[in-house]
C-alpha positions as CSV (number, residue, x, y, z in Angstrom):
1,X,14.4,0.5,14.7
2,X,15.6,3.5,16.6
3,X,14.4,5.8,13.9
4,X,11.0,4.1,13.9
5,X,10.7,4.6,17.7
6,X,11.8,8.2,17.3
7,X,9.0,8.9,14.8
8,X,6.3,7.1,16.8
9,X,7.3,9.0,20.0
10,X,7.6,12.4,18.3
11,X,4.3,12.5,16.4
12,X,1.9,12.7,19.5
13,X,3.9,15.6,20.9
14,X,3.9,17.5,17.6
15,X,0.2,17.3,16.9
16,X,-1.7,16.5,20.1
17,X,-4.9,18.2,19.0
18,X,-5.0,16.8,15.5
19,X,-4.1,13.3,16.7
20,X,-7.0,13.2,19.1
21,X,-9.2,13.2,16.0
22,X,-7.0,10.7,14.2
23,X,-7.2,8.3,17.2
24,X,-11.0,8.0,16.8
25,X,-12.4,4.7,15.6
26,X,-11.8,4.0,11.9
27,X,-14.4,5.8,9.8
28,X,-16.5,3.8,7.3
29,X,-14.8,5.4,4.2
30,X,-12.0,4.3,1.9
31,X,-9.8,7.4,1.9
32,X,-7.5,6.2,4.6
33,X,-6.4,2.8,3.2
34,X,-3.0,1.2,2.8
35,X,-3.6,-1.8,0.6
36,X,-1.6,-5.0,0.4
37,X,-2.2,-7.3,-2.6
38,X,-1.4,-11.0,-1.9
39,X,-1.4,-14.2,-3.8
40,X,-3.1,-16.7,-1.6
41,X,-1.2,-19.7,-2.8
42,X,2.2,-18.0,-2.3
43,X,1.6,-16.3,1.1
44,X,1.2,-18.9,3.9
45,X,0.2,-22.5,4.2
46,X,-2.1,-22.8,7.2
47,X,-3.8,-26.1,6.4
48,X,-1.9,-29.1,5.0
49,X,-5.1,-31.1,4.4
50,X,-5.9,-29.1,1.2
51,X,-2.5,-29.6,-0.5
52,X,-3.6,-32.2,-3.0
53,X,-2.1,-30.3,-6.0
54,X,0.9,-28.9,-4.1
55,X,4.4,-29.4,-5.5
56,X,7.0,-27.3,-3.8
57,X,9.6,-28.4,-6.3
58,X,7.7,-26.7,-9.2
59,X,7.0,-23.0,-9.0
60,X,4.3,-23.4,-11.7
61,X,2.3,-25.6,-9.4
62,X,0.4,-24.9,-6.2
63,X,2.6,-24.1,-3.2
64,X,0.1,-24.6,-0.5
65,X,-1.0,-21.2,0.6
66,X,-4.6,-20.9,1.8
67,X,-7.2,-18.8,3.7
68,X,-6.1,-20.2,7.1
69,X,-2.5,-19.2,6.3
70,X,-3.5,-15.6,5.6
71,X,-5.5,-15.7,8.9
72,X,-2.4,-16.8,10.8
73,X,-0.5,-13.7,9.4
74,X,-3.0,-11.0,10.1
75,X,-1.0,-9.7,13.0
76,X,2.0,-9.4,10.7
77,X,-0.1,-7.4,8.2
78,X,-1.5,-5.2,11.0
79,X,2.0,-4.4,12.2
80,X,3.0,-3.6,8.6
81,X,0.4,-0.9,8.6
82,X,-1.9,-2.6,6.2
83,X,-5.6,-1.6,6.5
84,X,-7.0,-3.6,3.5
85,X,-5.9,-6.8,1.8
86,X,-6.7,-7.8,-1.8
87,X,-6.5,-11.6,-2.1
88,X,-6.2,-13.4,-5.4
89,X,-9.2,-14.9,-7.1
90,X,-11.0,-17.6,-4.9
91,X,-13.2,-19.4,-7.4
92,X,-12.6,-22.9,-8.7
93,X,-9.8,-22.9,-11.3
94,X,-8.4,-25.3,-13.9
95,X,-5.8,-27.7,-12.6
96,X,-2.5,-26.0,-11.7
97,X,-3.8,-22.4,-12.0
98,X,-2.5,-21.3,-8.6
99,X,-2.9,-17.6,-9.5
100,X,-6.7,-18.0,-9.7
101,X,-7.4,-16.2,-13.0
102,X,-8.4,-19.3,-14.9
103,X,-11.9,-19.6,-13.4
104,X,-13.9,-22.7,-14.3
105,X,-17.0,-22.2,-12.1
106,X,-18.1,-19.1,-10.2
107,X,-20.4,-21.1,-8.0
108,X,-17.6,-23.0,-6.3
109,X,-14.5,-22.0,-4.4
110,X,-11.0,-23.3,-5.1
111,X,-10.6,-26.2,-2.6
112,X,-6.8,-25.6,-2.6
113,X,-7.5,-22.4,-0.7
114,X,-10.3,-23.6,1.7
115,X,-14.0,-23.3,2.1
116,X,-16.5,-20.5,2.2
117,X,-16.6,-20.9,6.0
118,X,-12.8,-20.5,6.2
119,X,-13.0,-17.4,4.0
120,X,-15.7,-16.0,6.3
121,X,-13.5,-16.7,9.3
122,X,-10.6,-14.9,7.6
123,X,-12.8,-11.9,7.0
124,X,-14.1,-12.0,10.6
125,X,-10.7,-12.2,12.2
126,X,-9.3,-9.5,9.8
127,X,-12.1,-7.1,10.9
128,X,-11.1,-7.7,14.5
129,X,-7.8,-6.2,13.6
130,X,-9.4,-3.3,11.5
131,X,-8.2,-4.9,8.3
132,X,-10.7,-5.1,5.4
133,X,-10.8,-8.0,3.0
134,X,-11.3,-7.5,-0.8
135,X,-11.4,-10.4,-3.2
136,X,-10.0,-10.3,-6.8
137,X,-12.9,-11.1,-9.1
138,X,-12.0,-11.9,-12.7
139,X,-15.2,-10.9,-14.6
140,X,-14.1,-10.4,-18.2
141,X,-12.2,-13.6,-19.0
142,X,-12.3,-17.2,-17.8
143,X,-10.7,-20.6,-18.4
144,X,-11.3,-22.4,-21.6
145,X,-12.7,-25.2,-19.4
146,X,-15.4,-23.0,-17.8
147,X,-18.7,-24.7,-17.2
148,X,-20.6,-22.1,-19.2
149,X,-18.7,-23.2,-22.3
150,X,-20.2,-26.6,-22.0
151,X,-23.8,-25.2,-22.2
152,X,-24.8,-24.7,-25.9
153,X,-27.5,-22.2,-24.8
154,X,-24.8,-19.9,-23.5
155,X,-22.8,-19.7,-26.8
156,X,-23.6,-16.0,-26.9
157,X,-22.1,-15.5,-23.5
158,X,-18.6,-15.4,-25.1
159,X,-17.0,-13.3,-27.7
160,X,-14.0,-15.6,-28.0
161,X,-13.7,-19.2,-26.7
162,X,-9.9,-19.4,-26.8
163,X,-7.5,-16.5,-27.1
164,X,-3.8,-16.3,-26.0
165,X,-3.6,-13.7,-23.1
166,X,-0.9,-11.3,-22.0
167,X,1.2,-11.9,-20.1
168,X,1.6,-15.2,-21.9
169,X,1.9,-17.4,-18.8
170,X,-1.9,-16.9,-18.4
171,X,-2.2,-19.2,-21.5
172,X,-5.4,-19.3,-23.5
173,X,-8.6,-18.0,-22.0
174,X,-12.2,-17.4,-23.1
175,X,-13.5,-13.8,-23.3
176,X,-16.9,-13.1,-21.7
177,X,-19.5,-11.1,-23.6
178,X,-19.9,-8.3,-21.2
179,X,-22.5,-6.7,-23.4
180,X,-24.8,-9.7,-22.7
181,X,-27.2,-8.8,-19.8
182,X,-27.4,-12.5,-18.8
183,X,-23.6,-12.6,-18.3
184,X,-23.8,-9.5,-16.2
185,X,-26.6,-10.9,-14.1
186,X,-24.8,-14.2,-13.5
187,X,-21.6,-12.5,-12.4
188,X,-23.5,-10.2,-10.1
189,X,-25.3,-13.1,-8.6
190,X,-22.0,-14.9,-7.8
191,X,-20.5,-11.7,-6.4
192,X,-23.5,-10.9,-4.2
193,X,-23.7,-14.5,-2.9
194,X,-20.1,-14.7,-2.0
195,X,-20.2,-11.4,-0.2
196,X,-23.3,-12.3,1.7
197,X,-21.9,-15.7,2.8
198,X,-18.4,-14.5,3.8
199,X,-18.7,-10.9,5.0
200,X,-15.9,-9.6,2.7
201,X,-15.7,-5.8,2.2
202,X,-15.4,-5.5,-1.6
203,X,-14.1,-6.7,-4.9
204,X,-11.1,-5.9,-7.1
205,X,-12.2,-6.4,-10.7
206,X,-9.1,-7.4,-12.5
207,X,-8.9,-6.4,-16.1
208,X,-12.1,-4.3,-15.6
209,X,-11.3,-1.9,-18.4
210,X,-11.9,-4.8,-20.9
211,X,-15.6,-4.2,-20.3
212,X,-17.4,-0.9,-21.1
213,X,-17.9,1.5,-18.1
214,X,-21.7,1.0,-18.1
215,X,-21.2,-2.7,-17.5
216,X,-20.2,-2.0,-13.9
217,X,-23.2,0.3,-13.1
218,X,-25.4,-2.7,-12.1
219,X,-22.6,-4.1,-9.9
220,X,-22.7,-0.9,-7.9
221,X,-26.5,-1.0,-7.6
222,X,-26.5,-4.6,-6.4
223,X,-23.7,-4.1,-3.9
224,X,-23.9,-0.5,-2.7
225,X,-22.2,-1.2,0.6
226,X,-19.1,-2.9,-0.9
227,X,-16.0,-1.2,-2.2
228,X,-15.6,-1.9,-5.9
229,X,-12.2,-1.3,-7.5
230,X,-11.5,-1.6,-11.2
231,X,-8.1,-2.5,-12.6
232,X,-7.4,-0.2,-15.6
233,X,-5.3,-1.7,-18.4
234,X,-4.1,0.5,-21.3
235,X,-6.6,3.2,-20.8
236,X,-6.1,7.0,-20.3
237,X,-6.9,8.8,-17.1
238,X,-9.9,10.4,-18.8
239,X,-11.2,7.0,-19.8
240,X,-10.7,5.7,-16.3
241,X,-12.7,8.6,-14.9
242,X,-15.7,7.2,-16.9
243,X,-15.4,3.9,-14.9
244,X,-15.6,5.9,-11.7
245,X,-18.6,7.7,-12.9
246,X,-20.3,4.5,-13.9
247,X,-20.1,3.0,-10.4
248,X,-16.7,1.8,-9.6
249,X,-15.5,3.3,-6.3
250,X,-11.8,3.4,-7.2
251,X,-9.5,2.6,-10.1
252,X,-5.9,1.6,-10.5
253,X,-3.6,4.3,-11.8
254,X,-2.1,2.2,-14.6
255,X,-0.6,5.4,-16.2
256,X,1.5,6.0,-13.1
257,X,3.1,2.6,-12.7
258,X,5.7,2.9,-15.4
259,X,6.8,6.4,-14.6
260,X,7.1,5.5,-10.9
261,X,9.3,2.5,-11.7
262,X,11.5,4.5,-14.0
263,X,11.9,7.3,-11.5
264,X,13.0,5.1,-8.6
265,X,14.8,2.2,-10.3
266,X,17.9,4.2,-10.1
267,X,19.2,7.6,-8.9
268,X,19.2,11.1,-10.5
269,X,16.0,10.8,-12.4
270,X,13.4,13.5,-12.4
271,X,10.0,13.2,-10.7
272,X,8.5,15.7,-13.2
273,X,6.3,13.1,-15.0
274,X,4.9,11.6,-11.8
275,X,4.4,15.0,-10.3
276,X,2.4,16.2,-13.3
277,X,0.3,13.0,-13.4
278,X,-0.6,13.4,-9.7
279,X,-1.7,17.0,-10.3
280,X,-3.7,15.8,-13.3
281,X,-5.4,13.1,-11.2
282,X,-6.7,15.8,-8.9
283,X,-8.6,17.5,-11.8
284,X,-9.6,14.5,-13.8
285,X,-10.6,11.7,-11.4
286,X,-13.8,11.9,-9.4
287,X,-12.0,10.8,-6.2
288,X,-8.2,11.0,-6.6
289,X,-7.6,10.0,-2.9
290,X,-8.8,6.5,-3.6
291,X,-6.9,6.0,-6.8
292,X,-4.6,2.9,-6.4
293,X,-0.9,3.6,-6.8
294,X,1.3,0.5,-7.2
295,X,4.7,-0.2,-8.7
296,X,4.0,-3.9,-9.5
297,X,1.3,-6.5,-9.5
298,X,0.6,-10.2,-10.1
299,X,0.9,-9.6,-13.8
300,X,4.1,-7.6,-14.0
301,X,7.8,-8.1,-13.5
302,X,8.8,-7.3,-9.9
303,X,9.9,-3.7,-9.4
304,X,13.1,-5.2,-7.8
305,X,14.0,-6.6,-11.2
306,X,14.2,-3.0,-12.6
307,X,16.6,-2.1,-9.8
308,X,18.8,-5.2,-10.4
309,X,19.0,-4.3,-14.1
310,X,20.3,-0.9,-13.1
311,X,22.8,-2.5,-10.7
312,X,21.3,-0.7,-7.8
313,X,20.8,-1.9,-4.2
314,X,17.1,-2.6,-3.8
315,X,16.7,-1.6,-0.2
316,X,17.4,2.0,-0.8
317,X,15.4,2.1,-4.0
318,X,12.4,0.6,-2.3
319,X,12.7,3.1,0.6
320,X,12.6,6.0,-1.8
321,X,9.7,4.7,-3.9
322,X,7.6,3.7,-0.9
323,X,8.2,7.0,0.9
324,X,6.9,8.8,-2.2
325,X,3.9,6.5,-2.6
326,X,2.9,6.6,1.1
327,X,3.1,10.4,1.3
328,X,1.8,11.6,-2.1
329,X,-1.9,11.8,-2.9
330,X,-3.7,8.6,-3.7
331,X,-3.9,5.1,-2.0
332,X,-0.6,3.2,-1.8
333,X,-0.7,-0.4,-2.7
334,X,2.0,-3.0,-2.1
335,X,2.3,-6.4,-3.7
336,X,3.2,-9.2,-1.3
337,X,6.9,-9.7,-1.0
338,X,7.8,-6.1,-1.8
339,X,8.7,-5.6,1.8
340,X,11.5,-8.2,1.4
341,X,12.4,-7.0,-2.1
342,X,11.3,-10.1,-4.0
343,X,12.6,-10.4,-7.5
344,X,11.6,-12.1,-10.7
345,X,10.1,-11.8,-14.2
346,X,6.3,-11.8,-14.7
347,X,4.9,-15.2,-13.9
348,X,5.8,-18.0,-11.5
349,X,9.3,-16.5,-11.0
350,X,7.8,-13.3,-9.6
351,X,5.3,-15.3,-7.5
352,X,7.8,-16.7,-5.1
353,X,6.8,-18.0,-1.6
354,X,6.6,-15.3,1.0
355,X,9.6,-15.5,3.4
356,X,8.8,-14.2,6.8
357,X,12.2,-14.9,8.2
358,X,14.4,-12.8,6.0
359,X,16.1,-9.4,6.9
360,X,13.6,-7.0,8.4
361,X,15.2,-3.7,7.6
362,X,12.9,-2.7,4.8
363,X,9.9,-4.2,6.6
364,X,10.7,-2.0,9.6
365,X,10.9,1.0,7.4
366,X,7.5,0.3,5.9
367,X,6.0,0.0,9.3
368,X,7.5,3.4,10.1
369,X,6.1,5.3,7.1
370,X,2.8,3.5,7.4
371,X,2.4,4.6,11.0
372,X,3.1,8.2,10.0
373,X,0.6,8.0,7.1
374,X,-2.1,6.8,9.6
375,X,-1.1,9.4,12.2
376,X,-1.0,12.4,9.9
377,X,-4.3,13.2,8.2
378,X,-2.5,15.6,5.8
379,X,-0.8,12.6,4.2
380,X,-4.2,11.0,3.4
381,X,-6.4,13.9,2.7
382,X,-4.2,17.0,2.3
383,X,-3.8,19.3,-0.7
384,X,-0.7,18.5,-2.7
385,X,1.8,21.2,-3.7
386,X,5.2,20.5,-5.2
387,X,7.9,22.8,-3.8
388,X,11.1,21.6,-5.5
389,X,11.9,19.1,-8.2
390,X,15.3,18.8,-9.8
391,X,17.2,15.7,-11.0
392,X,15.8,13.3,-8.4
393,X,15.5,15.7,-5.5
394,X,11.8,16.1,-4.7
395,X,10.1,18.2,-2.1
396,X,6.3,18.6,-1.8
397,X,3.8,19.9,0.7
398,X,0.6,18.3,2.0
399,X,-1.8,20.5,3.9
400,X,-5.0,19.5,5.7
401,X,-6.9,21.9,8.0
402,X,-4.2,23.2,10.5
403,X,-1.6,20.5,9.6
404,X,1.2,21.0,7.2
405,X,3.6,18.2,6.2
406,X,6.7,18.6,4.0
407,X,8.2,15.5,2.3
408,X,11.7,15.6,1.0
409,X,13.1,12.7,-1.0
410,X,16.7,12.7,-2.1
411,X,16.7,10.2,-5.0
412,X,20.2,11.3,-6.1
413,X,23.7,10.0,-5.8
414,X,25.0,12.9,-3.5
415,X,24.0,15.0,-0.6
416,X,21.5,17.7,-1.4
417,X,21.2,21.2,0.1
418,X,18.1,23.0,-1.0
419,X,16.1,26.0,0.2
420,X,12.4,26.6,0.4
421,X,11.1,30.3,0.6
422,X,9.4,31.1,3.9
423,X,6.4,32.3,1.9
424,X,5.6,28.6,1.2
425,X,5.6,27.8,4.9
426,X,5.7,29.9,8.0
427,X,8.9,31.6,9.2
428,X,7.6,31.6,12.8
429,X,7.6,27.8,12.8
430,X,10.1,25.1,12.3
431,X,10.4,21.9,10.3
432,X,10.8,18.8,12.5
433,X,11.8,15.5,10.9
434,X,9.7,12.5,11.9
435,X,11.9,9.8,10.3
436,X,15.4,10.8,11.2
437,X,15.0,13.7,13.6
438,X,16.2,16.4,11.2
439,X,15.2,20.0,11.9
440,X,15.1,23.2,9.9
441,X,14.4,26.8,10.9
442,X,13.9,29.9,8.8
443,X,17.0,32.1,8.2
444,X,17.3,34.9,5.8
445,X,13.9,34.2,4.4
446,X,14.5,30.6,3.7
447,X,14.2,27.1,5.1
448,X,17.3,25.0,4.3
449,X,16.9,21.2,3.9
450,X,20.0,19.0,3.8
451,X,19.6,15.4,3.0
452,X,22.2,12.6,2.4
453,X,22.0,10.6,-0.8
454,X,19.2,8.1,-1.1
455,X,17.5,9.4,2.1
456,X,14.1,10.8,2.8
457,X,12.6,12.9,5.6
458,X,9.0,13.7,6.5
459,X,8.8,17.1,8.2
460,X,6.0,18.5,10.4
461,X,5.6,22.2,10.4
462,X,5.3,23.0,14.1
463,X,5.7,25.7,16.6
464,X,9.3,26.4,17.5
465,X,10.4,24.5,20.6
466,X,12.6,27.3,22.0
467,X,14.4,26.8,25.3
468,X,12.4,24.7,27.8
469,X,13.3,26.6,31.0
470,X,11.0,24.5,33.1
471,X,12.7,21.3,32.0
472,X,16.1,22.8,32.6
473,X,15.2,23.9,36.1
474,X,13.8,20.5,36.9
475,X,16.9,18.8,35.7
476,X,19.1,21.2,37.7
477,X,17.1,20.5,40.8
478,X,17.6,16.8,40.3
479,X,21.3,17.2,40.0
480,X,21.5,19.5,43.1
481,X,19.6,16.9,45.2
482,X,21.9,14.2,43.8
483,X,25.1,16.1,44.7
484,X,23.7,16.8,48.2
485,X,23.0,13.2,48.6
486,X,26.5,12.2,47.6
487,X,27.9,14.9,50.0
488,X,25.8,13.6,53.0
489,X,26.9,10.0,52.2
490,X,30.5,11.1,52.1
491,X,30.2,13.0,55.4
492,X,28.7,10.0,57.1
493,X,31.3,7.7,55.8
494,X,34.0,10.0,57.0
495,X,32.6,10.1,60.5
496,X,32.3,6.3,60.6
497,X,36.0,5.8,59.9
498,X,37.2,8.2,62.7
499,X,39.0,6.3,65.6
């Protein structure tokens, strides 16, 4: 907490001019987001009246979370530094499908989560806190009980009517024929209608890469004011760029997830692969700043499980990974429960109920780095330049206009002492730490950075503080007045005791 207060106090003094611009009202673009994915059923129960299928003794059943519950926790999300939430699919599902992916009817909402009016209220209240609401829209596969399967005239709307999905807990699903224009039109109609009725800000199209890129072009034309994100599954970065070009505003960096997890699951692992992928994104993707970077999702094992398998303490592992994600290029995305290091294998085990009363140490750290990300434009828009990378010790620079930020992450098992040539920075300035208060000045043509094991620091390159003579003089004057006051009191007291 003390470190968090230090960083929040220091930033305005370091960058008064640049922060005046950052303090302006949030612009209508999507380059500044910090995204939080949540599973509605597992987040917060705000309305007991819609718990007809709830069974808290069975993790494979509904647990009671709903739109009202999310609304109740908007302040929590705001304090966490979240600027956009992606909520799990909202449409009617087959019985027991708490995750929302087994859609049975796109014209109806899942009554377990609430009504359209309650979703609209959630969006409205979220906007009051400058949080955007995005809905996960499964548009490539549906439940084997979907109403369209009962219509013989829609037989050509499907390529398969029952196929086992991966991960296997999804069960069997029907695959939509995304080459059929009628399917495309029906899905667009449902999306437009829901957005018009609720005021949400966009859609996250899960498994979007199962359809061809051109399939999404009409979605963009029909909803030009909504932010459309496509989930990429088993595609290359070059293939993902085609989806951006076809109309999706952002894509998930599926190619980055595994290397990120491998790098930070334990200590002493190189960041070379992740570094090279980030540099490649800058040249391949249409808009790399909006690329979604995440370590886990509703479909994966929890990242914490990787740490446990390495016999590592999850708190430190998460701090290192999140610092990297929040300061490197791209848009950081956190799956609900990561802030409390939730664990579990893919499926119900990894979809535990959110616990808002657990230890807050990691949560407080996320608040700290999220605040710095929002305060410092270079962390959101700046050019990316790696400065040092060896066996888990990473240093990189972000530059935007007149702002330079240096991020150092010691993902090793021992204290690191590394040097950065002054030619990479400015020898007339100093590096001031915003997380822990560290400081580095140039000496003999180098900046020296010393970091303890499993610690990170975010440095601002700023003018040297020097000696503040005015402050020293003021403090000296205060002490002189104080001493004179004590002397006068002593003299008066001495006179008072004379016979």
